C-alpha positions as a Python dict, from the first residue, in 0.01 Angstrom:
ca = {
    (1, 'X'): (0, 0, 0),
    (2, 'X'): (136, -179, -293),
    (3, 'X'): (-45, -313, -561),
    (4, 'X'): (-127, -686, -511),
    (5, 'X'): (-8, -890, -804),
    (6, 'X'): (309, -701, -878),
    (7, 'X'): (651, -728, -814),
    (8, 'X'): (766, -579, -464),
    (9, 'X'): (828, -190, -551),
    (10, 'X'): (1174, -217, -342),
    (11, 'X'): (1298, -518, -580),
    (12, 'X'): (1191, -366, -879),
    (13, 'X'): (1406, -30, -781),
    (14, 'X'): (1674, -223, -732),
    (15, 'X'): (1686, -382, -1074),
    (16, 'X'): (1603, -96, -1291),
    (17, 'X'): (1860, 113, -1053),
    (18, 'X'): (2131, -157, -1147),
    (19, 'X'): (2027, -141, -1526),
    (20, 'X'): (2034, 228, -1555),
    (21, 'X'): (2380, 220, -1334),
    (22, 'X'): (2517, -45, -1629),
    (23, 'X'): (2355, 184, -1891),
    (24, 'X'): (2525, 506, -1764),
    (25, 'X'): (2863, 368, -1745),
    (26, 'X'): (2860, 207, -2083),
    (27, 'X'): (2726, 517, -2215),
    (28, 'X'): (3041, 684, -2016),
    (29, 'X'): (3322, 462, -2117),
    (30, 'X'): (3223, 428, -2472),
    (31, 'X'): (3215, 825, -2506),
    (32, 'X'): (3558, 880, -2328),
    (33, 'X'): (3712, 567, -2588),
    (34, 'X'): (3533, 783, -2829),
    (35, 'X'): (3695, 1107, -2797),
    (36, 'X'): (4036, 983, -2643),
    (37, 'X'): (4101, 651, -2775),
    (38, 'X'): (4217, 506, -2443),
    (39, 'X'): (4106, 487, -2070),
    (40, 'X'): (4323, 520, -1781),
    (41, 'X'): (4141, 330, -1507),
    (42, 'X'): (4328, 536, -1216),
    (43, 'X'): (4145, 490, -880),
    (44, 'X'): (4009, 869, -943),
    (45, 'X'): (3868, 785, -1283),
    (46, 'X'): (3733, 456, -1167),
    (47, 'X'): (3573, 647, -854),
    (48, 'X'): (3435, 924, -1046),
    (49, 'X'): (3265, 672, -1348),
    (50, 'X'): (3106, 472, -1069),
    (51, 'X'): (2991, 736, -872),
    (52, 'X'): (2835, 954, -1210),
    (53, 'X'): (2728, 608, -1333),
    (54, 'X'): (2545, 538, -1019),
    (55, 'X'): (2385, 890, -948),
    (56, 'X'): (2244, 921, -1284),
    (57, 'X'): (2193, 580, -1386),
    (58, 'X'): (2039, 476, -1030),
    (59, 'X'): (1818, 793, -1100),
    (60, 'X'): (1740, 766, -1420),
    (61, 'X'): (1623, 380, -1380),
    (62, 'X'): (1434, 447, -1036),
    (63, 'X'): (1261, 721, -1218),
    (64, 'X'): (1178, 479, -1525),
    (65, 'X'): (1060, 213, -1278),
    (66, 'X'): (809, 439, -1110),
    (67, 'X'): (662, 531, -1450),
    (68, 'X'): (632, 177, -1546),
    (69, 'X'): (519, 58, -1213),
    (70, 'X'): (211, 309, -1238),
    (71, 'X'): (142, 212, -1593),
    (72, 'X'): (136, -165, -1470),
    (73, 'X'): (-69, -73, -1152),
    (74, 'X'): (-303, 119, -1361),
    (75, 'X'): (-359, -184, -1601),
    (76, 'X'): (-455, -454, -1326),
    (77, 'X'): (-680, -211, -1170),
    (78, 'X'): (-854, -141, -1486),
    (79, 'X'): (-855, -481, -1614),
    (80, 'X'): (-697, -584, -1947),
    (81, 'X'): (-914, -485, -2264),
    (82, 'X'): (-1110, -734, -2433),
    (83, 'X'): (-952, -899, -2752),
    (84, 'X'): (-1091, -783, -3058),
    (85, 'X'): (-1301, -1040, -3247),
    (86, 'X'): (-1143, -1213, -3548),
    (87, 'X'): (-1385, -1114, -3863),
    (88, 'X'): (-1118, -1154, -4151),
    (89, 'X'): (-1008, -1577, -4215),
    (90, 'X'): (-663, -1600, -4113),
    (91, 'X'): (-600, -1731, -4439),
    (92, 'X'): (-632, -1387, -4601),
    (93, 'X'): (-419, -1232, -4312),
    (94, 'X'): (-148, -1422, -4379),
    (95, 'X'): (-115, -1412, -4775),
    (96, 'X'): (-226, -1038, -4761),
    (97, 'X'): (49, -953, -4512),
    (98, 'X'): (315, -1177, -4726),
    (99, 'X'): (230, -1026, -5048),
    (100, 'X'): (253, -661, -4849),
    (101, 'X'): (591, -775, -4754),
    (102, 'X'): (729, -901, -5102),
    (103, 'X'): (592, -609, -5287),
    (104, 'X'): (748, -362, -5051),
    (105, 'X'): (1099, -528, -5097),
    (106, 'X'): (1085, -601, -5462),
    (107, 'X'): (1180, -289, -5562),
    (108, 'X'): (1511, -279, -5408),
    (109, 'X'): (1559, -618, -5531),
    (110, 'X'): (1491, -460, -5898),
    (111, 'X'): (1741, -187, -5814),
    (112, 'X'): (2032, -444, -5701),
    (113, 'X'): (1950, -729, -5939),
    (114, 'X'): (2027, -1010, -5927),
    (115, 'X'): (2108, -927, -5540),
    (116, 'X'): (2337, -767, -5288),
    (117, 'X'): (2629, -1005, -5342),
    (118, 'X'): (2865, -888, -5012),
    (119, 'X'): (2985, -1023, -4710),
    (120, 'X'): (3084, -1407, -4728),
    (121, 'X'): (2923, -1460, -5056),
    (122, 'X'): (3257, -1427, -5262),
    (123, 'X'): (3426, -1692, -5045),
    (124, 'X'): (3085, -1922, -5065),
    (125, 'X'): (3080, -1882, -5433),
    (126, 'X'): (3426, -1973, -5463),
    (127, 'X'): (3410, -2274, -5282),
    (128, 'X'): (3100, -2400, -5489),
    (129, 'X'): (3302, -2334, -5785),
    (130, 'X'): (3590, -2597, -5658),
    (131, 'X'): (3377, -2791, -5488),
    (132, 'X'): (3592, -2759, -5162),
    (133, 'X'): (3386, -2686, -4856),
    (134, 'X'): (3489, -2536, -4505),
    (135, 'X'): (3275, -2543, -4243),
    (136, 'X'): (3412, -2171, -4147),
    (137, 'X'): (3059, -2057, -4342),
    (138, 'X'): (2748, -2270, -4272),
    (139, 'X'): (2779, -2528, -4518),
    (140, 'X'): (2388, -2548, -4515),
    (141, 'X'): (2389, -2219, -4659),
    (142, 'X'): (2637, -2248, -4906),
    (143, 'X'): (2458, -2576, -5049),
    (144, 'X'): (2128, -2331, -5073),
    (145, 'X'): (2345, -2086, -5286),
    (146, 'X'): (2501, -2381, -5477),
    (147, 'X'): (2135, -2504, -5554),
    (148, 'X'): (1999, -2199, -5669),
    (149, 'X'): (2301, -2142, -5885),
    (150, 'X'): (2281, -2485, -6062),
    (151, 'X'): (1878, -2414, -6131),
    (152, 'X'): (1976, -2106, -6257),
    (153, 'X'): (2230, -2262, -6471),
    (154, 'X'): (2045, -2574, -6583),
    (155, 'X'): (1723, -2434, -6582),
    (156, 'X'): (1681, -2074, -6616),
    (157, 'X'): (1973, -1999, -6851),
    (158, 'X'): (2248, -1832, -6648),
    (159, 'X'): (2427, -1815, -6301),
    (160, 'X'): (2272, -1486, -6267),
    (161, 'X'): (1938, -1559, -6259),
    (162, 'X'): (2053, -1871, -6011),
    (163, 'X'): (2136, -1529, -5778),
    (164, 'X'): (1840, -1378, -5867),
    (165, 'X'): (1583, -1722, -5763),
    (166, 'X'): (1803, -1711, -5402),
    (167, 'X'): (1673, -1323, -5368),
    (168, 'X'): (1349, -1402, -5424),
    (169, 'X'): (1314, -1723, -5221),
    (170, 'X'): (1478, -1513, -4936),
    (171, 'X'): (1233, -1264, -4989),
    (172, 'X'): (928, -1479, -4930),
    (173, 'X'): (1088, -1672, -4654),
    (174, 'X'): (1153, -1354, -4452),
    (175, 'X'): (806, -1202, -4545),
    (176, 'X'): (631, -1561, -4461),
    (177, 'X'): (773, -1538, -4094),
    (178, 'X'): (671, -1189, -4045),
    (179, 'X'): (352, -1252, -4218),
    (180, 'X'): (309, -1535, -3960),
    (181, 'X'): (392, -1325, -3668),
    (182, 'X'): (136, -1079, -3764),
    (183, 'X'): (-117, -1369, -3795),
    (184, 'X'): (-72, -1516, -3456),
    (185, 'X'): (-110, -1141, -3328),
    (186, 'X'): (-428, -1137, -3504),
    (187, 'X'): (-574, -1472, -3354),
    (188, 'X'): (-455, -1334, -3014),
    (189, 'X'): (-704, -1046, -3093),
    (190, 'X'): (-424, -738, -3111),
    (191, 'X'): (-631, -436, -3254),
    (192, 'X'): (-624, -365, -3621),
    (193, 'X'): (-446, -46, -3562),
    (194, 'X'): (-153, -203, -3390),
    (195, 'X'): (-143, -458, -3655),
    (196, 'X'): (-148, -213, -3949),
    (197, 'X'): (131, -1, -3794),
    (198, 'X'): (342, -284, -3707),
    (199, 'X'): (277, -375, -4122),
    (200, 'X'): (384, -54, -4217),
    (201, 'X'): (709, -30, -3985),
    (202, 'X'): (816, -391, -4116),
    (203, 'X'): (713, -276, -4503),
    (204, 'X'): (918, 39, -4479),
    (205, 'X'): (1210, -27, -4232),
    (206, 'X'): (1516, 9, -4450),
    (207, 'X'): (1715, -286, -4320),
    (208, 'X'): (1477, -517, -4377),
    (209, 'X'): (1474, -420, -4771),
    (210, 'X'): (1842, -407, -4806),
    (211, 'X'): (1896, -769, -4613),
    (212, 'X'): (1594, -934, -4742),
    (213, 'X'): (1842, -911, -5083),
    (214, 'X'): (2164, -954, -4927),
    (215, 'X'): (2315, -1315, -4988),
    (216, 'X'): (2387, -1361, -4651),
    (217, 'X'): (2321, -1645, -4375),
    (218, 'X'): (2232, -1385, -4134),
    (219, 'X'): (1878, -1333, -4351),
    (220, 'X'): (1806, -1689, -4321),
    (221, 'X'): (1893, -1728, -3969),
    (222, 'X'): (1710, -1436, -3869),
    (223, 'X'): (1393, -1556, -4011),
    (224, 'X'): (1415, -1894, -3831),
    (225, 'X'): (1527, -1677, -3507),
    (226, 'X'): (1222, -1488, -3541),
    (227, 'X'): (1028, -1794, -3593),
    (228, 'X'): (1152, -1954, -3294),
    (229, 'X'): (1035, -1670, -3068),
    (230, 'X'): (711, -1635, -3189),
    (231, 'X'): (632, -2012, -3175),
    (232, 'X'): (792, -2011, -2794),
    (233, 'X'): (505, -1803, -2687),
    (234, 'X'): (297, -2021, -2867),
    (235, 'X'): (401, -2362, -2718),
    (236, 'X'): (433, -2198, -2350),
    (237, 'X'): (101, -1978, -2389),
    (238, 'X'): (-121, -2000, -2680),
    (239, 'X'): (-418, -2249, -2658),
    (240, 'X'): (-349, -2615, -2694),
    (241, 'X'): (-659, -2779, -2820),
    (242, 'X'): (-665, -3180, -2748),
    (243, 'X'): (-612, -3398, -3000),
    (244, 'X'): (-454, -3126, -3267),
    (245, 'X'): (-225, -3201, -3501),
    (246, 'X'): (90, -3053, -3319),
    (247, 'X'): (196, -2804, -3598),
    (248, 'X'): (320, -2552, -3356),
    (249, 'X'): (572, -2811, -3227),
    (250, 'X'): (683, -2975, -3561),
    (251, 'X'): (730, -2583, -3695),
    (252, 'X'): (940, -2521, -3342),
    (253, 'X'): (1139, -2797, -3411),
    (254, 'X'): (1196, -2727, -3807),
    (255, 'X'): (1315, -2373, -3698),
    (256, 'X'): (1551, -2473, -3390),
    (257, 'X'): (1721, -2708, -3662),
    (258, 'X'): (1720, -2414, -3935),
    (259, 'X'): (1896, -2182, -3682),
    (260, 'X'): (2154, -2447, -3603),
    (261, 'X'): (2226, -2498, -3975),
    (262, 'X'): (2233, -2157, -4093),
    (263, 'X'): (2451, -2014, -3805),
    (264, 'X'): (2753, -2145, -3648),
    (265, 'X'): (2700, -1977, -3316),
    (266, 'X'): (2332, -2090, -3326),
    (267, 'X'): (2392, -2371, -3151),
    (268, 'X'): (2561, -2197, -2857),
    (269, 'X'): (2292, -1906, -2861),
    (270, 'X'): (2046, -2204, -2838),
    (271, 'X'): (2236, -2370, -2538),
    (272, 'X'): (2156, -2116, -2334),
    (273, 'X'): (1790, -2102, -2402),
    (274, 'X'): (1810, -2507, -2308),
    (275, 'X'): (1964, -2403, -1987),
    (276, 'X'): (1740, -2162, -1948),
    (277, 'X'): (1412, -2382, -2031),
    (278, 'X'): (1565, -2656, -1790),
    (279, 'X'): (1561, -2404, -1493),
    (280, 'X'): (1229, -2267, -1567),
    (281, 'X'): (1118, -2680, -1586),
    (282, 'X'): (1272, -2723, -1223),
    (283, 'X'): (1128, -2436, -1076),
    (284, 'X'): (791, -2350, -1230),
    (285, 'X'): (619, -2555, -1002),
    (286, 'X'): (282, -2517, -1170),
    (287, 'X'): (354, -2496, -1516),
    (288, 'X'): (590, -2779, -1538),
    (289, 'X'): (402, -2947, -1802),
    (290, 'X'): (421, -2638, -2059),
    (291, 'X'): (764, -2572, -1970),
    (292, 'X'): (857, -2936, -1970),
    (293, 'X'): (701, -3006, -2337),
    (294, 'X'): (899, -2708, -2480),
    (295, 'X'): (1204, -2819, -2325),
    (296, 'X'): (1167, -3178, -2490),
    (297, 'X'): (1092, -2996, -2821),
    (298, 'X'): (1392, -2773, -2752),
    (299, 'X'): (1626, -3065, -2713),
    (300, 'X'): (1509, -3286, -2972),
    (301, 'X'): (1585, -2969, -3215),
    (302, 'X'): (1883, -2915, -3102),
    (303, 'X'): (2025, -3293, -3135),
    (304, 'X'): (1860, -3293, -3441),
    (305, 'X'): (2052, -2958, -3549),
    (306, 'X'): (2392, -3068, -3437),
    (307, 'X'): (2307, -3434, -3619),
    (308, 'X'): (2268, -3220, -3923),
    (309, 'X'): (2571, -3021, -3883),
    (310, 'X'): (2783, -3399, -3872),
    (311, 'X'): (2540, -3500, -4173),
    (312, 'X'): (2635, -3214, -4421),
    (313, 'X'): (3008, -3233, -4307),
    (314, 'X'): (3040, -3573, -4411),
    (315, 'X'): (2841, -3549, -4743),
    (316, 'X'): (3021, -3272, -4868),
    (317, 'X'): (3348, -3385, -4737),
    (318, 'X'): (3440, -3042, -4584),
    (319, 'X'): (3728, -2944, -4426),
    (320, 'X'): (3743, -2828, -4045),
    (321, 'X'): (3757, -2435, -4041),
    (322, 'X'): (3962, -2244, -3854),
    (323, 'X'): (3859, -2153, -3498),
    (324, 'X'): (4018, -1826, -3478),
    (325, 'X'): (3677, -1693, -3501),
    (326, 'X'): (3624, -1790, -3161),
    (327, 'X'): (3932, -1628, -3015),
    (328, 'X'): (3858, -1281, -3168),
    (329, 'X'): (3853, -1121, -2785),
    (330, 'X'): (4175, -1245, -2662),
    (331, 'X'): (4306, -1156, -3006),
    (332, 'X'): (4245, -794, -2950),
    (333, 'X'): (4328, -806, -2575),
    (334, 'X'): (4676, -961, -2685),
    (335, 'X'): (4737, -716, -2947),
    (336, 'X'): (4637, -443, -2747),
    (337, 'X'): (4856, -527, -2449),
    (338, 'X'): (5151, -547, -2701),
    (339, 'X'): (5132, -216, -2869),
    (340, 'X'): (5073, -28, -2548),
    (341, 'X'): (5318, -243, -2329),
    (342, 'X'): (5528, -468, -2564),
    (343, 'X'): (5801, -207, -2683),
    (344, 'X'): (5690, -220, -2987),
    (345, 'X'): (5735, 137, -3123),
    (346, 'X'): (5351, 149, -3261),
    (347, 'X'): (5226, 426, -2979),
    (348, 'X'): (5405, 702, -2798),
    (349, 'X'): (5242, 548, -2463),
    (350, 'X'): (5392, 228, -2499),
    (351, 'X'): (5599, 188, -2147),
    (352, 'X'): (5804, -109, -2287),
    (353, 'X'): (5671, -300, -1919),
    (354, 'X'): (5574, -635, -2064),
    (355, 'X'): (5794, -951, -1933),
    (356, 'X'): (5990, -1152, -2239),
    (357, 'X'): (5814, -1467, -2184),
    (358, 'X'): (5499, -1304, -2249),
    (359, 'X'): (5601, -1104, -2533),
    (360, 'X'): (5745, -1409, -2705),
    (361, 'X'): (5425, -1629, -2666),
    (362, 'X'): (5237, -1306, -2836),
    (363, 'X'): (5488, -1324, -3137),
    (364, 'X'): (5425, -1664, -3172),
    (365, 'X'): (5050, -1675, -3173),
    (366, 'X'): (5045, -1343, -3397),
    (367, 'X'): (5264, -1373, -3673),
    (368, 'X'): (5460, -1139, -3856),
    (369, 'X'): (5408, -879, -3600),
    (370, 'X'): (5030, -863, -3687),
    (371, 'X'): (4930, -665, -3375),
    (372, 'X'): (5073, -347, -3523),
    (373, 'X'): (4752, -371, -3730),
    (374, 'X'): (4573, -380, -3450),
    (375, 'X'): (4221, -156, -3476),
    (376, 'X'): (4030, -86, -3159),
    (377, 'X'): (3688, -174, -3344),
    (378, 'X'): (3738, -485, -3528),
    (379, 'X'): (3986, -792, -3461),
    (380, 'X'): (3997, -897, -3859),
    (381, 'X'): (4317, -669, -3910),
    (382, 'X'): (4519, -879, -3654),
    (383, 'X'): (4318, -1218, -3691),
    (384, 'X'): (4441, -1301, -4018),
    (385, 'X'): (4788, -1322, -3879),
    (386, 'X'): (4681, -1536, -3567),
    (387, 'X'): (4857, -1881, -3509),
    (388, 'X'): (4571, -2101, -3374),
    (389, 'X'): (4831, -2389, -3299),
    (390, 'X'): (4925, -2231, -3010),
    (391, 'X'): (4621, -2254, -2820),
    (392, 'X'): (4531, -2583, -2958),
    (393, 'X'): (4869, -2750, -2877),
    (394, 'X'): (5028, -2504, -2624),
    (395, 'X'): (4689, -2422, -2408),
    (396, 'X'): (4840, -2433, -2108),
    (397, 'X'): (5101, -2156, -2188),
    (398, 'X'): (4843, -1969, -2386),
    (399, 'X'): (4626, -1948, -2061),
    (400, 'X'): (4930, -1896, -1835),
    (401, 'X'): (5008, -1582, -2040),
    (402, 'X'): (4663, -1441, -2075),
    (403, 'X'): (4592, -1431, -1713),
    (404, 'X'): (4925, -1294, -1619),
    (405, 'X'): (4860, -1011, -1858),
    (406, 'X'): (4511, -978, -1739),
    (407, 'X'): (4666, -929, -1382),
    (408, 'X'): (4930, -691, -1522),
    (409, 'X'): (4752, -503, -1736),
    (410, 'X'): (4342, -502, -1663),
    (411, 'X'): (4262, -160, -1762),
    (412, 'X'): (4385, -241, -2137),
    (413, 'X'): (4147, -577, -2132),
    (414, 'X'): (3880, -374, -2026),
    (415, 'X'): (3942, -115, -2325),
    (416, 'X'): (3979, -373, -2579),
    (417, 'X'): (3634, -551, -2464),
    (418, 'X'): (3469, -209, -2439),
    (419, 'X'): (3598, -93, -2797),
    (420, 'X'): (3533, -398, -3001),
    (421, 'X'): (3181, -388, -2822),
    (422, 'X'): (3086, -20, -2832),
    (423, 'X'): (2814, -63, -3109),
    (424, 'X'): (2641, -313, -2909),
    (425, 'X'): (2632, -139, -2561),
    (426, 'X'): (2660, 252, -2640),
    (427, 'X'): (2360, 383, -2804),
    (428, 'X'): (2543, 688, -2915),
    (429, 'X'): (2866, 488, -3098),
    (430, 'X'): (2920, 523, -3447),
    (431, 'X'): (3237, 353, -3466),
    (432, 'X'): (3021, 58, -3614),
    (433, 'X'): (2941, 244, -3916),
    (434, 'X'): (3277, 334, -4044),
    (435, 'X'): (3447, 14, -3930),
    (436, 'X'): (3472, -141, -4276),
    (437, 'X'): (3553, 143, -4456),
    (438, 'X'): (3828, 164, -4690),
    (439, 'X'): (3939, 465, -4875),
    (440, 'X'): (3850, 423, -5242),
    (441, 'X'): (3595, 143, -5191),
    (442, 'X'): (3221, 237, -5212),
    (443, 'X'): (2947, -11, -5069),
    (444, 'X'): (3131, -38, -4727),
    (445, 'X'): (2919, 143, -4482),
    (446, 'X'): (2678, 13, -4172),
    (447, 'X'): (2453, -160, -4484),
    (448, 'X'): (2707, -328, -4695),
    (449, 'X'): (2669, -332, -5078),
    (450, 'X'): (3016, -363, -5226),
    (451, 'X'): (2986, -570, -5577),
    (452, 'X'): (3318, -740, -5650),
    (453, 'X'): (3266, -726, -5993),
    (454, 'X'): (3601, -914, -6085),
    (455, 'X'): (3577, -1211, -5862),
    (456, 'X'): (3195, -1270, -5951),
    (457, 'X'): (3238, -1204, -6353),
    (458, 'X'): (3430, -1532, -6326),
    (459, 'X'): (3169, -1716, -6239),
    (460, 'X'): (2903, -1563, -6471),
    (461, 'X'): (2759, -1332, -6182),
    (462, 'X'): (2721, -959, -6271),
    (463, 'X'): (2489, -662, -6158),
    (464, 'X'): (2221, -574, -6420),
    (465, 'X'): (1990, -320, -6220),
    (466, 'X'): (1667, -310, -6346),
    (467, 'X'): (1598, 50, -6188),
    (468, 'X'): (1917, 228, -6203),
    (469, 'X'): (1778, 534, -6010),
    (470, 'X'): (1671, 379, -5717),
    (471, 'X'): (1979, 148, -5698),
    (472, 'X'): (2200, 510, -5721),
    (473, 'X'): (1985, 653, -5406),
    (474, 'X'): (1963, 321, -5185),
    (475, 'X'): (2375, 301, -5254),
    (476, 'X'): (2422, 670, -5128),
    (477, 'X'): (2196, 582, -4843),
    (478, 'X'): (2382, 281, -4757),
    (479, 'X'): (2736, 416, -4850),
    (480, 'X'): (2690, 723, -4662),
    (481, 'X'): (2518, 555, -4351),
    (482, 'X'): (2234, 769, -4405),
    (483, 'X'): (2038, 679, -4094),
    (484, 'X'): (2293, 867, -3883),
    (485, 'X'): (2149, 1190, -4048),
    (486, 'X'): (1782, 1161, -3905),
    (487, 'X'): (1728, 1312, -3582),
    (488, 'X'): (1589, 1104, -3290),
    (489, 'X'): (1441, 827, -3516),
    (490, 'X'): (1823, 729, -3593),
    (491, 'X'): (1851, 550, -3260),
    (492, 'X'): (1574, 278, -3410),
    (493, 'X'): (1865, 178, -3627),
    (494, 'X'): (2178, 235, -3405),
    (495, 'X'): (2267, -136, -3269),
    (496, 'X'): (2376, -25, -2919),
    (497, 'X'): (2021, 54, -2850),
    (498, 'X'): (1865, -290, -2880),
    (499, 'X'): (1995, -469, -2575),
    (500, 'X'): (1855, -186, -2373),
    (501, 'X'): (1487, -253, -2558),
    (502, 'X'): (1535, -593, -2447),
    (503, 'X'): (1624, -532, -2108),
    (504, 'X'): (1362, -303, -2023),
    (505, 'X'): (1094, -532, -2151),
    (506, 'X'): (1228, -771, -1900),
    (507, 'X'): (1190, -538, -1663),
    (508, 'X'): (832, -448, -1719),
    (509, 'X'): (745, -832, -1720),
    (510, 'X'): (936, -854, -1402),
    (511, 'X'): (708, -579, -1266),
    (512, 'X'): (400, -742, -1366),
    (513, 'X'): (504, -1074, -1207),
    (514, 'X'): (550, -1289, -1519),
    (515, 'X'): (914, -1436, -1505),
    (516, 'X'): (771, -1737, -1757),
    (517, 'X'): (725, -1494, -2029),
    (518, 'X'): (1090, -1425, -2027),
    (519, 'X'): (1212, -1765, -2130),
    (520, 'X'): (1169, -1688, -2527),
    (521, 'X'): (1350, -1408, -2470),
    (522, 'X'): (1664, -1624, -2340),
    (523, 'X'): (1670, -1729, -2738),
    (524, 'X'): (1766, -1328, -2782),
    (525, 'X'): (2016, -1308, -2481),
    (526, 'X'): (2203, -1642, -2568),
    (527, 'X'): (2255, -1504, -2900),
    (528, 'X'): (2353, -1155, -2779),
    (529, 'X'): (2622, -1324, -2554),
    (530, 'X'): (2783, -1459, -2868),
    (531, 'X'): (2813, -1129, -3019),
    (532, 'X'): (2996, -970, -2737),
    (533, 'X'): (3241, -1232, -2812),
    (534, 'X'): (3273, -1164, -3196),
    (535, 'X'): (3474, -987, -3410),
    (536, 'X'): (3308, -645, -3459),
    (537, 'X'): (2972, -455, -3473),
    (538, 'X'): (2811, -548, -3818),
    (539, 'X'): (2412, -463, -3899),
    (540, 'X'): (2387, -846, -4001),
    (541, 'X'): (2506, -977, -3675),
    (542, 'X'): (2251, -748, -3485),
    (543, 'X'): (1991, -787, -3737),
    (544, 'X'): (1788, -1076, -3568),
    (545, 'X'): (1756, -918, -3251),
    (546, 'X'): (1597, -577, -3492),
    (547, 'X'): (1390, -792, -3684),
    (548, 'X'): (1251, -993, -3351),
    (549, 'X'): (1157, -725, -3118),
    (550, 'X'): (832, -604, -3252),
    (551, 'X'): (702, -968, -3227),
    (552, 'X'): (826, -1027, -2889),
    (553, 'X'): (712, -721, -2736),
    (554, 'X'): (320, -778, -2832),
    (555, 'X'): (368, -1141, -2758),
    (556, 'X'): (504, -1088, -2415),
    (557, 'X'): (297, -786, -2350),
    (558, 'X'): (-33, -719, -2481),
    (559, 'X'): (-151, -987, -2669),
    (560, 'X'): (-130, -1353, -2543),
    (561, 'X'): (-432, -1480, -2374),
    (562, 'X'): (-341, -1722, -2090),
    (563, 'X'): (-390, -2082, -2195),
    (564, 'X'): (-714, -2229, -2119),
    (565, 'X'): (-788, -2599, -2102),
    (566, 'X'): (-1076, -2555, -2367),
    (567, 'X'): (-845, -2388, -2632),
    (568, 'X'): (-1066, -2109, -2660),
    (569, 'X'): (-804, -1858, -2765),
    (570, 'X'): (-712, -2021, -3041),
}
């Protein structure tokens, strides 16, 4: 007899078997692409792949479902353990946790003093120097860098100290958000051992140390996204004492605005969360008040964030950035079709079967035969040659050609998508680690640390390590992708693992018939959807999902006590 209060076993097994099928499919195709560079989607190959995926993935997913269902049934029969009484003041928990995080990451700051200046920071600092802004990079983040640079020059005495100030602000922002998460888990009675382990893991997780001192929008965005996720659970399932100051709501509102301001795809990711929140409100018969409140604050934050973007655009007299970033996937697909079927002589496999009208449009769209630079793992080499005029003003022709080629060469479209997204879908993928590597250049691994001294010297910014020994060790670990050499534990660093961990969490919640607790996960899944349409796999892109998962796991599974009218749990 099925355990009362749990999802029907038949439904659960179907869900897990389907997820297992997808996991096996992406593993098989990811490995095939890595080994051969191309997949011929013949009927025989497709049949074998689907059959193997169904057999291995379906069996694995069903076995996992069996284990989780038994765990859920046992938990329900034994009852949830009573939360541990809170004996330490919340202020002490918060500031103690914050201090420990900051101390753990401070050696990296000293080693890379004034900061790790890589990714988009050279371009952004160039915009600041020329007082000419382009919204391709979030203007809010560029202005944050400008503020610290100005303070460094005018108050602290040098631009270098201004960059160091930026790094310190970012360290304490990320530490404060993590400490807030620890505090909320403590408030909900999570056992001290788990909190101590979580604190240590977050302190020692190497990517936290690197990203906390990297001058990149992604770290600030990650902090706001983690804060949003924590507060979404608080607003839905935390206590809500009557006549209390709405600090949670205001903090959620502020983190929503910050998320939208500090990453251009933040608004698209949050739009998905808005849509899911609306569906929850319409369908959640007994919880419409909770879902409705979250929906209203979400809509207000979304509106305020977009107004903020418009205001910053006007105040800085910024130029509209090129939209080619949004075309990363079509760029890869069309370039791949061209070198496999366009008769351009790049590959011996080129069968020269593409129609001339399609070739002509691709040549107009990808200038200077840029498709010859096609790299399956990253769209940037081809993307820099694209002429977005074709999409803006010849949209009908572009769409017609795109779908005609999709119908003619569906396998190449699939291969292009699987190759550029391999790092997000296949846990065994290692192309993500070397995608930015260039011969003769250091600091271009999965953790990027390259210092372009020639560029930064023009702005009075220079590397001035205060701990050269540690810098050397951290640099080698980053440049050589040292995490790949760690047996088993390396998968905690691999980008292709995280979506499956999130889907496993969703499955666990569905088994326990807690679909409402999946709602905050829509923030992550919405963001993940934008990654699949992006130009490549990078640490800074997947980092928000890495940073949020521990808190979402504890909040959704073990610690949050359902809201009570008297607010006793808070």
